[in-house]
C-alpha positions in Angstrom: 41.4 21.4 -17.8 40.6 23.9 -14.6 40.2 23.5 -11.1 43.7 20.9 -11.0 42.3 18.5 -13.1 44.1 17.7 -16.4 42.2 15.4 -18.5 42.7 13.6 -21.7 40.1 12.9 -23.9 38.5 9.6 -24.0 37.5 9.4 -27.2 40.3 9.6 -29.8 39.6 12.0 -33.2 39.0 10.0 -36.3 41.7 7.9 -37.8 43.5 7.7 -34.5 42.8 4.3 -34.1 43.5 1.2 -36.3 40.5 -0.6 -37.8 38.0 2.3 -37.0 36.0 3.0 -39.3 36.2 6.2 -41.6 34.3 9.5 -39.4 33.5 7.0 -36.7 34.8 7.8 -32.8 36.0 4.7 -30.7 36.6 4.2 -26.9 39.7 4.0 -26.5 42.2 0.5 -26.0 43.9 -0.1 -23.0 48.1 0.6 -23.6 51.0 0.0 -21.7 51.6 3.4 -21.7 48.6 4.9 -21.3 48.4 2.8 -17.6 52.0 3.3 -17.2 51.3 7.0 -16.8 48.6 6.6 -14.5 45.4 7.1 -17.0 42.8 5.3 -16.5 41.9 2.8 -19.2 37.9 2.1 -19.4 38.2 -1.4 -17.3 39.9 -2.3 -14.1 43.0 -1.4 -13.9 43.9 0.9 -11.3 47.0 0.4 -9.5 45.7 -0.2 -6.7 43.4 -2.6 -7.4 46.5 -4.7 -9.1 48.0 -5.6 -6.3 44.7 -7.8 -5.4 45.2 -11.3 -5.7 41.4 -11.8 -4.9 40.0 -9.6 -7.9 39.8 -10.4 -11.3 42.5 -11.8 -13.1 41.7 -9.4 -15.6 43.0 -6.9 -12.6 46.1 -9.0 -12.4 47.8 -9.4 -15.6 50.8 -7.3 -16.4 50.1 -3.8 -17.7 49.5 -3.0 -20.8 47.7 -6.7 -21.6 44.5 -6.2 -23.2 40.8 -8.5 -21.9 40.3 -11.3 -22.8 37.8 -11.0 -26.1 34.3 -12.4 -24.6 32.6 -15.3 -24.8 30.0 -16.0 -27.6 27.3 -17.9 -26.4 25.9 -19.8 -28.8 21.9 -21.3 -28.9 19.1 -20.0 -26.2 21.8 -18.2 -23.8 22.8 -15.4 -26.5 19.2 -14.3 -25.6 19.9 -14.6 -21.6 20.9 -12.0 -19.3 24.9 -11.8 -19.4 26.1 -13.3 -16.2 29.9 -12.4 -16.5 30.3 -9.5 -14.8 29.5 -11.7 -11.6 32.5 -13.4 -11.7 34.2 -10.8 -10.7 34.4 -11.0 -6.6 34.5 -7.5 -6.5 31.9 -6.4 -8.5 29.8 -9.2 -7.1 29.8 -7.7 -3.9 28.6 -4.6 -4.9 26.1 -6.0 -7.2 24.8 -7.7 -4.0 24.3 -4.4 -2.2 21.7 -3.9 -4.5 20.3 -7.0 -4.6 19.2 -6.5 -0.8 18.3 -2.5 -0.5 16.1 -2.7 -4.2 13.0 -3.7 -2.6 13.6 -2.0 0.7 14.3 1.6 -0.8 10.7 0.9 -2.2 8.9 0.5 0.5 10.3 3.7 2.2 9.5 5.5 -1.3 5.8 4.3 -0.6 5.4 5.0 3.2 7.1 8.5 3.0 3.9 9.1 1.1 1.4 6.7 2.7 2.3 8.8 6.0 2.5 12.5 4.8 -1.0 11.8 3.6 -2.3 10.4 6.9 -1.1 13.1 8.5 -2.3 15.7 6.3 -5.0 14.4 4.0 -3.8 16.3 1.5 -2.0 15.5 -2.1 -0.3 18.4 -2.1 1.4 18.3 0.8 3.1 15.0 -0.3 3.9 17.0 -3.5 5.4 19.4 -0.6 7.5 16.1 0.6 8.6 15.6 -2.9 10.1 18.9 -4.1 11.7 18.8 -0.4 13.5 16.0 -1.8 14.3 16.8 -4.6 16.4 20.1 -4.2 19.0 18.2 -1.6 18.9 15.0 -4.8 20.3 17.9 -7.3 22.8 19.8 -5.1 24.3 16.4 -3.4 24.0 14.5 -6.5 26.1 17.1 -8.4 28.4 17.6 -5.8 28.8 14.3 -4.2 30.2 13.1 -8.0 33.0 15.6 -7.5 33.2 13.7 -3.8 33.7 10.5 -5.9 36.2 12.1 -7.6 38.6 12.5 -5.3 38.6 10.1 -2.0 38.6 6.8 -2.1 35.0 5.7 -3.8 34.7 2.5 -1.3 35.1 4.8 2.4 32.6 7.4 0.7 30.1 3.9 0.0 30.5 3.2 3.4 30.0 6.7 5.1 26.8 7.1 2.6 25.1 3.9 3.0 25.6 4.1 7.1 24.2 7.2 6.8 21.0 5.9 4.6 20.7 2.7 7.2 20.5 5.6 9.7 18.5 7.9 8.3 16.1 4.4 7.6 16.2 3.8 11.2 14.9 7.5 12.0 12.1 7.1 10.0 11.2 3.9 11.9 11.5 5.6 15.2 9.0 8.7 14.1 7.0 6.2 13.1 6.3 3.9 15.9 6.7 6.8 18.2 3.3 8.1 16.8 5.2 11.5 16.4 2.6 12.9 13.9 5.0 15.6 12.9 4.8 16.7 8.8 8.0 18.9 9.2 9.9 15.6 10.7 9.1 13.6 7.7 10.6 16.3 5.6 13.3 16.9 6.9 13.8 13.0 6.9 13.5 12.6 3.9 15.7 15.4 2.3 18.6 13.9 4.5 17.7 10.4 2.9 18.1 12.2 -0.7 21.6 14.0 0.2 22.9 10.9 1.1 21.8 9.1 -2.1 22.7 12.4 -3.9 26.3 11.2 -3.5 26.1 7.6 -3.3 24.2 7.2 -6.4 27.3 8.5 -8.6 30.1 6.8 -6.0 28.4 3.6 -7.1 28.2 4.1 -10.7 32.1 5.7 -10.6 33.3 2.6 -8.9 31.9 -0.3 -11.6 34.0 1.1 -14.4 36.9 0.0 -12.2 35.6 -3.0 -11.2 34.3 -5.1 -14.4 36.2 -5.5 -17.4 35.3 -2.6 -20.2 33.9 -5.1 -22.4 31.5 -6.4 -20.1 30.1 -2.7 -18.7 26.9 -3.3 -21.0 26.3 -6.1 -18.8 27.0 -5.2 -15.7 24.8 -2.2 -16.2 21.9 -4.4 -17.4 22.3 -6.5 -13.9 22.3 -3.7 -11.6 19.3 -1.8 -13.7 17.4 -4.9 -13.9 17.7 -6.0 -10.0 16.6 -1.7 -9.3 13.6 -2.4 -11.8 12.7 -5.7 -10.1 12.7 -4.0 -7.2 10.2 -1.2 -8.5 8.0 -3.8 -9.3 7.9 -5.9 -6.3 8.9 -3.2 -3.7 5.2 -1.1 -4.0 3.2 -4.2 -3.9 5.2 -6.2 -1.0 4.1 -2.1 0.6 0.2 -2.9 -0.3 0.4 -6.1 1.3 2.2 -5.1 4.4 0.8 -2.2 5.6 -2.4 -3.7 6.8 -1.1 -6.4 8.3 1.9 -5.1 10.3 1.6 -1.6 9.9 3.5 1.3 8.4 6.5 1.2 11.1 7.3 -2.0 9.7 8.3 -1.0 6.2 11.2 2.0 7.2 12.8 -1.4 9.3 13.1 -3.6 6.7 14.4 -0.8 4.9 17.0 0.1 7.4 17.5 -3.6 7.9 18.3 -4.1 4.4 20.5 -1.4 4.5 22.3 -2.4 7.5 23.0 -6.5 5.3 24.6 -4.4 2.6 27.0 -2.3 4.6 28.7 -5.9 5.1 28.9 -6.2 1.3 30.5 -2.9 0.7 33.0 -3.3 3.2 34.4 -6.2 1.6 34.9 -4.2 -1.7 38.6 -3.5 -2.8 40.1 0.2 -1.9 38.9 2.8 -4.7 41.3 5.8 -4.5 41.3 8.0 -7.1 44.1 7.2 -9.8 46.6 9.5 -10.1 47.5 12.3 -13.1 50.8 11.4 -15.1 54.1 12.0 -12.9 56.5 14.6 -14.1 60.3 13.5 -15.3 61.9 12.5 -12.0 58.5 11.0 -10.6 57.6 7.8 -9.2 54.3 6.7 -10.1 53.7 6.1 -7.0 54.3 9.9 -5.9 52.8 11.1 -8.4 49.7 9.5 -7.7 49.4 10.6 -4.4 50.8 13.9 -5.0 47.6 14.0 -7.8 45.4 12.7 -5.3 46.3 15.4 -2.8 45.1 18.4 -5.1 42.1 16.9 -5.6 39.6 19.3 -4.1 35.6 18.9 -4.5 34.1 22.1 -4.7 32.2 24.3 -7.2 35.4 24.6 -9.8 35.3 20.6 -9.7 31.6 20.7 -10.3 31.9 23.1 -12.9 35.0 21.5 -15.0 32.5 18.8 -14.7 30.2 20.5 -16.8 33.1 21.5 -19.5 34.2 17.9 -19.5 30.8 16.7 -20.8 30.8 19.9 -23.8 33.8 19.3 -24.8 32.7 15.9 -25.3 29.7 15.2 -27.8 29.2 12.1 -27.5 28.5 12.3 -23.6 26.3 15.1 -23.8 24.3 13.8 -26.6 24.1 10.8 -24.1 22.5 12.8 -21.3 20.4 14.6 -24.0 18.9 11.4 -25.1 17.5 10.7 -22.1 16.4 14.5 -21.4 14.3 13.9 -24.8 12.7 10.6 -23.5 12.1 11.5 -20.3 10.8 15.1 -20.5 8.6 14.7 -23.8 7.9 11.6 -23.2 7.3 10.6 -19.6 3.3 10.6 -18.9 2.8 9.0 -16.3 1.5 12.2 -14.3 -2.1 11.9 -16.5 -1.7 7.9 -15.5 -4.7 8.7 -12.4 -6.7 10.5 -15.0 -6.7 8.2 -17.6 -7.2 5.0 -15.4 -10.5 7.3 -14.1 -11.7 8.1 -18.0 -10.0 6.2 -20.7 -9.9 3.1 -19.2 -12.5 3.0 -16.6 -14.9 0.4 -18.3 -11.5 -1.7 -17.2 -12.1 -1.0 -13.0 -10.2 2.0 -12.1 -8.0 0.2 -9.5 -6.9 -2.2 -11.9 -6.0 0.3 -14.3 -4.2 2.2 -12.4 -1.7 -0.2 -11.1 -1.1 -2.0 -14.6 -0.4 2.1 -15.5 2.1 2.3 -13.2 3.8 -1.2 -13.1 3.5 -1.9 -17.1 7.1 0.2 -17.4 9.0 -1.4 -15.0 7.9 -5.1 -16.2 9.1 -4.4 -19.2 12.2 -3.0 -18.4 12.6 -6.5 -16.3 11.7 -8.5 -19.5 14.2 -6.5 -21.1 17.0 -7.0 -18.5 16.8 -11.1 -18.2 16.6 -10.9 -22.3 19.9 -8.6 -22.3 22.6 -11.3 -23.5 22.7 -9.7 -26.7 23.4 -6.4 -24.8 27.7 -7.5 -24.3 27.4 -8.1 -28.6 27.2 -4.3 -29.6 29.6 -2.5 -30.4 27.6 0.4 -32.0 26.3 1.9 -28.4 25.7 4.8 -29.7 23.3 3.9 -32.0 21.5 1.3 -29.5 20.8 4.4 -27.6 19.3 6.7 -30.9 17.6 3.4 -31.3 16.0 2.9 -27.6 14.9 6.4 -27.5 13.2 6.7 -30.6 11.9 3.2 -30.0 10.5 5.1 -26.7 9.1 7.3 -28.7 6.8 5.2 -30.7 5.6 3.5 -28.4 4.7 6.0 -26.3 2.9 7.1 -29.4 1.1 3.8 -29.6 0.3 4.2 -25.5 -1.8 7.6 -26.7 -3.4 5.9 -29.5 -4.8 2.7 -27.6 -8.8 3.0 -25.8 -8.1 -0.6 -24.5 -6.0 -1.1 -21.5 -4.5 -4.2 -22.1 -2.8 -2.9 -25.1 -2.1 0.4 -24.0 -0.2 -1.8 -21.2 1.4 -3.5 -23.4 2.5 -0.3 -25.3 4.3 1.0 -22.2 5.9 -2.2 -21.2 7.5 -1.6 -24.7 8.8 1.6 -23.9 10.0 -0.4 -20.6 12.2 -2.8 -22.7 13.0 0.2 -24.9 14.0 1.9 -21.9 16.3 -0.6 -20.2 18.3 -0.8 -23.7 18.8 3.0 -23.2 19.3 3.3 -19.8 22.4 0.6 -20.0 24.1 1.9 -23.3 23.8 5.5 -22.2 25.7 4.2 -18.5 28.7 2.4 -20.7 28.7 5.1 -22.6 29.3 7.6 -19.7 32.0 4.5 -18.1 33.9 4.2 -21.2 33.8 7.7 -22.4 34.9 9.5 -19.0 38.3 9.3 -17.7 38.7 7.5 -14.0 39.0 11.0 -13.1 35.9 12.3 -13.9 33.1 9.5 -13.6 32.3 10.6 -10.2 31.0 14.2 -11.6 29.7 12.4 -14.7 27.7 9.8 -12.8 26.1 12.6 -10.8 25.3 14.5 -14.1 23.7 11.1 -14.5 21.7 10.9 -11.0 20.2 14.4 -11.2 18.9 13.6 -15.4 17.4 10.3 -14.4 15.9 12.0 -11.1 15.1 15.1 -12.2 13.8 14.3 -15.7 10.5 12.2 -14.7 9.4 15.6 -12.5 9.7 17.9 -14.9 7.6 15.7 -17.1 4.8 15.4 -14.5 4.3 19.2 -14.6 5.0 19.2 -18.7 2.5 16.5 -19.4 0.2 17.3 -16.4 -0.1 20.9 -17.7 -0.8 19.8 -21.2 -3.0 17.1 -20.4 -5.2 19.8 -18.7 -5.0 22.0 -21.9 -5.6 19.7 -24.5 -6.2 16.5 -23.1 -4.5 13.0 -22.4 -4.6 11.7 -25.4 -3.1 15.0 -27.5 -1.0 15.3 -24.8 0.6 11.4 -24.4 0.6 11.1 -28.4 2.1 14.6 -29.1 4.7 13.6 -26.2 5.8 10.4 -28.1 5.8 11.7 -31.4 8.4 14.6 -29.9 10.6 12.4 -28.9 11.3 10.7 -32.3 11.3 13.8 -33.7 13.4 15.5 -32.0 16.1 12.7 -31.1 16.4 12.2 -34.8 17.2 15.5 -35.2 19.6 15.3 -32.8 21.4 12.4 -34.4 21.3 14.3 -37.6 22.5 17.7 -36.6 25.7 15.8 -33.7 26.9 12.8 -35.7 29.1 11.8 -32.7 26.6 9.9 -30.5 25.9 7.6 -34.0 29.6 7.0 -34.7 30.4 6.0 -31.4 31.1 2.6 -31.0 33.8 0.2 -28.8 
């Protein structure tokens, strides 16, 4: 690789692993040789973590010891959420910091556009503010991934969490002081999204160092379920609090949640970059230090991340799967029009609330019933099936004339989105080497954040030109057709398994 990073391919070629099915791609098993040389396994086997007895037993095992086989639950327990990752203290601390900020972040997400609209009485200004937040999110999401591969990830999480907390405090100050400046709001929003752009890939890259590879789907399901729950409860709580306590209190609550999360992040173990294999006559410790010292976080490293994706078909297809699902099949820009026209007999306010809440509610339900995720081995097929199911559910929504049937199809789409999110995350964390995980998570952040915004533009335009039913139904069908075509044309994703 260029940019001073030489990486081994994380997915072996056909026949490299005993027991792999003919023509299948498999995630690599950790070997004692690999770990001794500094090449990271998919699980938490970093030299820095191994010395900490307070962390998991898997991390304190001798080098080369395979992770224990997953315990298969019986009866109804095999269906409910797999909570085994919470047994690992470090992951539990990281996850707990997410739980306290999930609702708080949504309070700010409601408060900012509400305040912009109150000041301008213009939806156009709300759109301008949203775009002002997207640009730094993309820039710092990509750059932040490179930074996360070059520094201690715990330190970076502390800095960016502190930045987010400070921004929320400043949001509170300007609202409480009745400053009334849209420009100040937009600047604060841009700074907040820049901090989030660095924080999100760092957090995602850290997970693979904190839990064994077999528990990555369960760990992702736990995190995604909490975030989706926040997307349901946060707006509802904001709507209830604004008339009673006022807008500034929402910012203050988010700031307090972020400050409490800092303590959880502070208690994480150090997560320095894993070193490259040391040369002849060089100690492993010296090799690690030298490798870390050579790493940078500039444009070359960002470009190296994109070349890494292009060289790994599994990663490329996992990103394309999300782009296909979100850009072609996310019809949220049409929800207001559908609530005012197609579903108006049920009440416009009720319809609008149900349409926006249905997908997150379905995602939460999928997370709570995610016990089977940990037993799945064909991660690539799970992603393909989930995206196809998303497209089919969106098609059903487009054909529905009943609000409740429409909300039901959207909830089913939310379940499919949860499955796709969990297994795309697991593929990313297991295929990419530790030195590339930050950059892969940076691209993941940009794709997840940017896809729905492109969908808003596409569906809004198509809805105006062809009508809402044609735009939604056509988008859902396109998702199914394009995803199946990609899976047929590039077999790497459908053959991938752990």
